[in-house]
C-alpha positions as CSV (number, residue, x, y, z in Angstrom):
1,M,36.9,-74.0,34.4
2,N,37.4,-73.0,37.7
3,T,41.0,-70.8,37.7
4,D,40.0,-69.1,40.9
5,Y,41.4,-71.8,43.3
6,S,42.6,-71.6,46.7
7,F,45.7,-73.4,48.7
8,D,43.3,-75.8,50.2
9,Q,42.2,-76.9,46.7
10,L,45.3,-77.4,46.1
11,L,46.3,-79.3,48.6
12,E,42.8,-81.4,48.0
13,I,44.1,-82.0,44.4
14,M,47.6,-83.0,45.8
15,R,45.6,-85.6,48.6
16,K,43.8,-86.9,45.1
17,L,46.8,-87.5,43.0
18,R,48.2,-89.5,45.7
19,A,45.3,-91.5,46.5
20,P,44.0,-95.1,45.4
21,G,42.3,-94.6,41.9
22,G,44.3,-91.3,41.2
23,C,47.8,-90.8,39.3
24,P,49.9,-93.9,39.3
25,W,52.9,-91.8,38.8
26,D,52.2,-89.3,41.7
27,A,51.3,-92.2,44.1
28,E,54.8,-94.0,43.2
29,Q,56.7,-90.7,44.2
30,T,58.9,-90.3,47.5
31,H,61.3,-87.6,49.3
32,E,64.1,-89.2,47.4
33,T,62.7,-89.7,43.9
34,L,61.4,-85.9,43.9
35,T,64.8,-84.1,44.9
36,R,65.5,-83.8,40.8
37,Y,62.5,-81.9,40.3
38,L,62.9,-79.7,43.2
39,L,66.5,-78.9,41.6
40,E,65.1,-79.0,37.7
41,E,61.9,-76.3,38.7
42,T,64.1,-74.2,41.3
43,Y,66.4,-73.4,38.2
44,E,63.3,-72.7,35.9
45,V,61.8,-70.4,38.0
46,I,65.4,-68.4,37.4
47,E,65.4,-68.7,34.5
48,A,61.7,-67.4,33.6
49,I,63.5,-64.4,36.1
50,D,66.1,-63.7,33.6
51,E,63.5,-63.5,30.8
52,K,61.7,-61.1,32.6
53,S,58.3,-62.6,31.7
54,P,55.6,-62.2,34.6
55,E,53.7,-64.9,32.7
56,H,56.7,-67.1,32.8
57,L,57.4,-66.9,36.2
58,K,54.0,-67.1,37.4
59,E,53.7,-70.4,36.3
60,E,57.2,-71.6,37.3
61,L,56.7,-70.5,41.0
62,G,53.6,-72.6,40.6
63,D,55.8,-75.6,39.5
64,L,58.2,-74.8,42.3
65,L,55.0,-74.4,44.6
66,L,54.1,-77.9,43.9
67,Q,56.8,-79.4,44.9
68,P,56.8,-78.3,49.0
69,V,53.1,-79.4,48.9
70,F,54.4,-82.7,47.2
71,H,56.5,-83.5,50.0
72,A,53.8,-82.3,52.7
73,A,51.6,-84.6,51.5
74,I,53.7,-87.6,51.2
75,A,55.3,-86.7,55.1
76,E,51.3,-86.4,55.9
77,E,50.6,-89.5,54.8
78,S,53.2,-91.4,56.8
79,G,52.2,-89.3,60.3
80,S,55.6,-87.0,60.0
81,F,54.4,-83.6,59.7
82,S,51.8,-81.7,57.5
83,I,51.8,-78.5,55.3
84,N,50.3,-76.5,58.2
85,D,53.2,-77.6,60.2
86,V,56.0,-76.5,57.5
87,I,54.0,-72.8,57.6
88,S,53.8,-73.0,61.1
89,T,57.5,-73.6,61.6
90,L,58.4,-71.2,58.8
91,C,56.4,-68.4,60.4
92,D,57.6,-68.7,63.6
93,K,61.2,-69.0,62.0
94,L,60.8,-65.6,60.4
95,I,59.0,-64.0,63.6
96,R,62.1,-65.2,65.9
97,R,65.0,-63.9,63.8
98,H,63.4,-60.4,62.9
99,P,63.5,-59.1,66.3
100,H,63.8,-56.0,64.9
101,V,60.8,-56.2,63.8
102,F,58.5,-57.9,65.5
103,G,60.2,-56.8,68.6
104,D,62.4,-54.1,70.1
105,L,65.7,-54.7,68.3
106,E,67.3,-51.9,66.4
107,I,69.2,-52.7,63.2
108,K,70.7,-50.1,61.5
109,D,71.7,-52.2,58.1
110,S,71.0,-55.5,56.1
111,N,74.5,-56.4,57.0
112,A,73.6,-55.6,60.7
113,Q,70.6,-58.2,60.1
114,I,72.7,-61.0,58.5
115,E,75.2,-60.9,61.9
116,N,72.2,-60.7,63.8
117,W,70.8,-63.7,61.8
118,E,73.7,-65.6,62.2
119,K,73.9,-65.5,65.8
120,I,70.3,-65.9,66.2
121,K,70.8,-69.4,64.4
122,R,73.8,-70.5,66.3
123,I,72.3,-69.8,69.6
124,E,69.0,-72.1,68.5
125,K,71.3,-74.2,67.2
126,G,73.2,-74.9,70.9
127,D,76.4,-76.8,70.6
128,E,75.5,-79.0,67.3
129,R,77.0,-76.5,64.8
130,P,80.0,-74.6,66.5
131,S,81.9,-73.9,63.4
132,A,81.7,-70.5,61.5
133,L,81.4,-72.7,58.4
134,S,78.5,-74.3,59.5
135,G,74.8,-74.1,58.3
136,I,76.0,-74.4,54.4
137,P,74.5,-77.2,52.4
138,V,76.7,-80.1,51.6
139,H,75.1,-80.1,48.0
140,L,75.5,-76.9,47.2
141,P,77.3,-76.3,44.0
142,A,80.6,-75.8,43.9
143,L,81.0,-71.9,43.1
144,M,77.9,-71.4,45.4
145,K,79.6,-73.0,48.4
146,A,82.9,-71.4,47.9
147,H,81.0,-68.0,47.7
148,K,78.8,-68.5,51.5
149,I,82.1,-70.1,52.9
150,S,84.4,-67.3,51.9
151,E,81.4,-65.1,53.0
152,K,81.0,-66.8,56.5
153,A,84.3,-66.5,57.2
154,S,84.7,-63.3,56.6
155,R,82.1,-62.5,59.0
156,V,84.3,-63.7,61.9
157,G,87.5,-61.7,60.7
158,F,89.7,-64.3,58.5
159,D,89.7,-62.1,54.9
160,W,91.4,-59.9,53.2
161,E,91.3,-56.2,54.1
162,H,91.5,-54.7,50.1
163,V,90.6,-55.9,46.8
164,D,94.0,-55.4,45.5
165,Q,95.2,-58.5,48.0
166,V,92.5,-60.6,46.7
167,Y,93.4,-59.9,42.7
168,A,97.0,-60.5,43.7
169,K,95.9,-63.7,45.5
170,V,94.3,-64.5,41.8
171,M,97.3,-63.5,39.6
172,E,99.4,-66.0,42.2
173,E,97.0,-68.7,41.9
174,L,97.6,-68.5,38.2
175,H,101.0,-68.5,38.3
176,E,100.6,-71.4,40.2
177,F,98.6,-73.1,37.6
178,E,100.5,-72.1,34.9
179,E,103.7,-73.5,36.9
180,A,101.4,-77.1,37.6
181,W,100.5,-77.1,33.8
182,A,104.2,-76.6,32.9
183,G,105.4,-79.8,34.8
184,G,102.7,-81.9,33.3
185,D,101.3,-83.0,36.6
186,S,97.5,-83.5,36.6
187,A,97.0,-84.1,39.8
188,R,98.5,-80.6,40.9
189,M,96.8,-78.9,38.0
190,E,93.4,-80.1,39.1
191,D,94.7,-78.4,42.8
192,E,95.9,-75.2,41.4
193,L,92.8,-75.2,39.3
194,G,90.4,-75.4,42.4
195,D,92.6,-72.7,43.9
196,L,92.5,-70.2,41.3
197,L,88.6,-70.6,41.0
198,F,88.3,-70.2,44.7
199,A,90.3,-67.1,44.2
200,I,88.4,-65.7,41.4
201,T,85.1,-66.4,43.9
202,N,86.7,-64.1,46.6
203,L,87.5,-61.4,44.1
204,G,83.5,-61.5,42.8
205,R,82.7,-61.4,46.4
206,F,85.0,-58.2,47.2
207,L,83.3,-56.5,44.1
208,N,79.7,-57.3,45.0
209,L,79.8,-59.9,42.5
210,N,78.1,-63.2,42.3
211,P,80.2,-65.5,40.9
212,E,77.8,-68.5,40.3
213,E,75.4,-65.7,38.8
214,A,78.2,-64.3,36.7
215,L,79.3,-67.5,35.4
216,R,75.5,-68.3,34.7
217,K,75.0,-65.8,32.5
218,T,78.6,-66.2,30.8
219,V,77.1,-70.0,30.1
220,A,73.8,-68.5,28.7
221,R,75.3,-65.7,26.4
222,F,77.9,-68.5,24.9
223,E,74.6,-70.5,23.9
224,R,72.9,-67.7,22.5
225,R,76.3,-67.2,20.1
226,F,76.7,-70.7,19.4
227,S,73.4,-70.7,18.6
228,F,73.4,-67.8,16.2
229,V,76.8,-69.5,14.2
230,E,74.8,-72.4,14.0
231,E,71.8,-70.9,12.3
232,S,74.3,-68.4,10.3
233,L,75.7,-71.4,8.8
234,L,72.8,-73.2,8.1
235,K,71.2,-70.1,6.3
236,Q,74.6,-70.4,4.1
237,G,74.2,-74.3,3.4
238,M,77.1,-75.1,5.6
239,S,77.1,-77.2,9.0
240,M,79.8,-76.5,11.7
241,Q,81.6,-79.4,10.7
242,S,82.2,-77.9,7.1
243,A,82.8,-74.3,8.5
244,T,86.6,-73.0,9.1
245,L,87.7,-71.7,12.4
246,E,87.7,-67.7,10.8
247,E,84.4,-68.4,9.4
248,M,82.9,-69.3,13.0
249,N,84.9,-66.8,14.6
250,S,83.6,-64.0,12.0
251,L,80.0,-65.0,12.9
252,W,81.0,-65.0,16.8
253,E,81.8,-61.8,16.3
254,D,78.8,-60.9,14.6
255,A,76.6,-62.0,17.6
256,K,78.5,-60.5,19.9
257,R,77.8,-57.2,18.0
258,K,74.3,-57.9,17.6
259,E,74.1,-58.1,21.7
260,N,75.7,-55.0,22.0
261,D,73.9,-53.2,19.3
262,V,70.6,-54.3,21.3
263,K,72.1,-53.4,24.6
264,S,72.6,-49.8,23.3
């Protein structure tokens, strides 16, 4: 089998899958039905990056590439646009928004480039997006959206001056959550929990730590350690339900020690 395909051959394969006599499932898909797969494939690429496996990353990038190719094929059938239009639009945008590379503008560092990128975007959009917070996707996960919103607010000067102030804000929000908890007010507890999470997101931003990445890695560690506890109990002829909390905690600490030994 030929494994040295070109991009044009990929497009032709996609057209054949969608054409009469092709794949029924592929032919039934719409922009809307494909939305979930676009998200899933993106997260699988991130997982492959975490694994540091070039082979897995290559495969997952291919699955992700299929999504814009699929969407472009659907659009082409209705006469909306083609994959070439997508590529042309992207190339034009990249050239237009990098005048320090494709023009005479001088940019001193990446922060200056981010500011210039946003400035060019505002000019391009005219009066349609007047807010400093414009341009953030509506469907971003909440933690990621909080990070981006606080970044954008910071660029126009709406921010703390020192990280100590942000830390103090985290402690203030924690205290307010404790007050709401003590009062048994569920609605206020929800509000204060949201404020606390937002403050912690800002703390991460000040320390150049991405809260979404931090939480994702913590969840992955929890899954690994939980699996270790389950498997260890199984080897002893026990289950999570039959083990005591002390036994499970002991195995949890074993899992942590093993991870630390690998790191060192």
